[in-house]
N, C-alpha and C positions, 0 to 999 in steps of 0.2 A: 407464563411470566407474559405480562402485556407492558410494553414498553411506546410509549406514545411522542412524537414531536409535536408539539403545538408552536405553532410560527404566528404572534401577535401582531397582527395589520404590517403584514411584508409589502415591501413597496416593488419590490424587483424582481419579475418572472425569473430571471437568471438565477438568483440567488433560490428561488424554491426550486428550480431545476437541480441546482448543485445539494440540494438537501434530500432532494429524492435519489438523487446517483448515492450520497451516502448511506442514506437508509439500505439502499440494495446495497451497496457493498460490506456492509457489517453484520446483517442479517437480522434488518429490523425493518417492521411493513407499513408502521400507522403513523400517517401525516392527517396534522386539522390545522386548518388557516384560519383564522379569524381577522375576519375583514379583509382579505387581500386583497389590492389596487388591482389587479388583476389577475384572472389564471387561464391557461388555456393546453390544456392535455395535450394536444398534438403540438404544439409547441415546447414544451416541456420536455415530450420523448424526444425530439429530435434534438436537445442539449443532453439530455442523459439517456442515453440508447438503451434500449432492454429493460425499462421500467414498468413495462406496462402493468406488472401485476402490482406495484408499488400501487402507479398513479388511481387502480381501479380502487384503491383503498381509501384513497381522499378524501374528506368530508371535511365542508366548510360552513362555519356560523358564524352570528353577526354579535355572538356577545361571550366573554370570556368564559362567563360562569357558566354557559351551555357546554362550552368544549372541554372544562374541568370538572364536569357534574360529577362523573363517574370513578372520577380517581382518588387515589388513598392516601397518595403521595405526590407532592409537586414541588417541582426543584427549578427555581429561576436562576437565568444566566445573566450577569449583569459587570460591568468591568467597574463601574463608578462606587467608588466608596463611600459609604452611608454614615452618615452621625445616629441615626437611627438603630438602638441596637436589634442587630438581625444574627439568624441560626447560617452563619458561614462556612462555606466548604470550599475545598479544591477539587478538582473533577475526578482523581481518583479516589477519595475519601467519601466522595459523593454517589461513585458509580457502585461500591460495594452497599453501601446503603438501601441505594435503587433496587438492586435485585433482589436483595431480600425483602424489601416491603411489594416487589411485584409477586412475590410468591401468593400475596395477599390479594390482588386489585389492581387495577392501573394506573402505573406510576406515568407523570408527566414531565417532559425537559420543555420549559416553556422559554423560547427567544422571544425578545421587543424587538421591533421595527429599525431598520437600517439605521436611521439618523438618527434619534432621539431613545434607544433600547425598551427598555419596560419603565412603564409610568409606576408612581409608587402604588396607585390602586391596584395594579395587575401582582406586584410585587406582597402585598398582603394578605394574597391569593396562598403565597408560595412557603411551603415546609421549610424548607433551606435554600439559601442563596449560595452560589457558586462562582466564584471567581476564577478564571484561566489566568496562570500568573502570566503576566508579559511584564516589558520595560514600563514602569511608570509613566513615563515621559509619551508613550504610546502606547496606552491601554486597550484603544478600540481595535479588536479583532471582527475582521468580514465574516456577515452571519455564517455564509459555509461552511466557511474553517473551524467557527465556534462548534458548529455543530457536530463537524468531523473528529475534531478532538473529543469532544465528547461523546461520541459513540465509539470510537477508537477505543476509550478507556473504559468504557460498557463493555466491549467486545474481553478485554482484555480478562476483567474481571468476572466472565462467564467461562473461563479458558481457551480462548481462540490462539494464545500463544503455545499452546500444548498440542496445537494440531498441525500434525505431520505435513510436511512438504509434499506435493505430488510428485509419484514416482515418475521416472523415467516411460519414455512410451514402450523403448527396447532396451529390457535390462539384459546386462551382458554379465558373463562368469570374470573374476580378476583375470588378469592377464599371468599367464604361466611363463615359468623361468625362461623356457624356451621360446615363447614369443617375444621377449624381451630380450634375447642375445640376436633373435633375428634382428630384429629392430636397432639394436648398435652397432650391429655389421651393417645395415642397411645404411646407417646416418654416419657411419665412418666412410663410407663408398662415395656417400654424396661429395661429404665436404673435401676428400679428395678429389672428387670431379672439380669442383669451382674455386682448386688451388688454396683451401681455407688454411692447411696447413704451410706454408710458404714459409712464413715467419712466427708460427707458432708449434709447441711441443706437440705433435698429433697424443701422442700419450697421456698428459696431464690434460687436453682438452677430453680427450674421449671418458676418462676417468670424471669427470665436471659433469657430463651431459649423465651420465650412469646417477652420478648424487641426487642430480634435478629430479630427473624420473622417478628414482626411487623415492623422494621424498613427496611426491605426486602420484600414489599408488593408480598404476593405469588398468581398464579393464579392459579386455579382448578386443572390443570394438576398435577402443582410443589404440591402439597398443598399432592394430592392422590399419588404421586411417595415417597415424605418423610412419608406419614402412612406405603405404604408398604415396606418399609426397616426397622421401626419400629416395624414392624408386625413380619415381619422376623425373625427379635433377637429372640421378645419373644418367637416364635415356633420355633427357632436353641434351645434356654433353656429349652423349654418342653422337647426338644428329648433329650438334656443331662440328665435330670432329669431323663426321664424314663430309660437311656440306664444303669446309673450307674455309667458313666465314669466322673474321678475328675479332672477337669483343673485348673494346677496349673498355678497362676499368676503370679507370682515372675520371 
């Protein structure tokens, strides 16, 4: 599957860097630039860190037709409503079709320059036009943002949302009943040290603590951490008592 982003006459190096970062973020690799105002891979990598692999694949063209010559499907992105009849789509619909065409060959996401967008002769080369839904009174998106939204939709369409979250560095078994009972006892001791029960009913407070803990099941490591915190509160109270220092809580 080959998806390329084509920027037609990009004006701002920073925007190119944002696009490079977006490609890296969502697992795409290919960027084609048609007559960029400037291109400096070193400066771009300074903005979009750790993207050397994407930058190494950037290709530049003098003519748009050269950049699109090997593509089997081209989608142009525009915010402007047009009177001419066009094949229009929203990003999510376009993403599914793009991935289907990408099984057969190279597909292109074509974006225009920051100040003018895509000219009509560029739009004429597009199989579909995509407009990202925005407020009509302020429809124009920043170039990098438009690319991010589009690549995000492509990533979803190819199953990125089903990707599992990264597992914790250290897995811990669920806290056992005896672990939790020790925790509750230590919490009760800590609350007594700070005189939390002076104006509150201890039994009701501790029952609420149990409810909160049971609502969010702890693993063994988390239970030990909370126990250690409660134990330190008790020890601190004991040190204060031996020192004779009075703590004013007002």
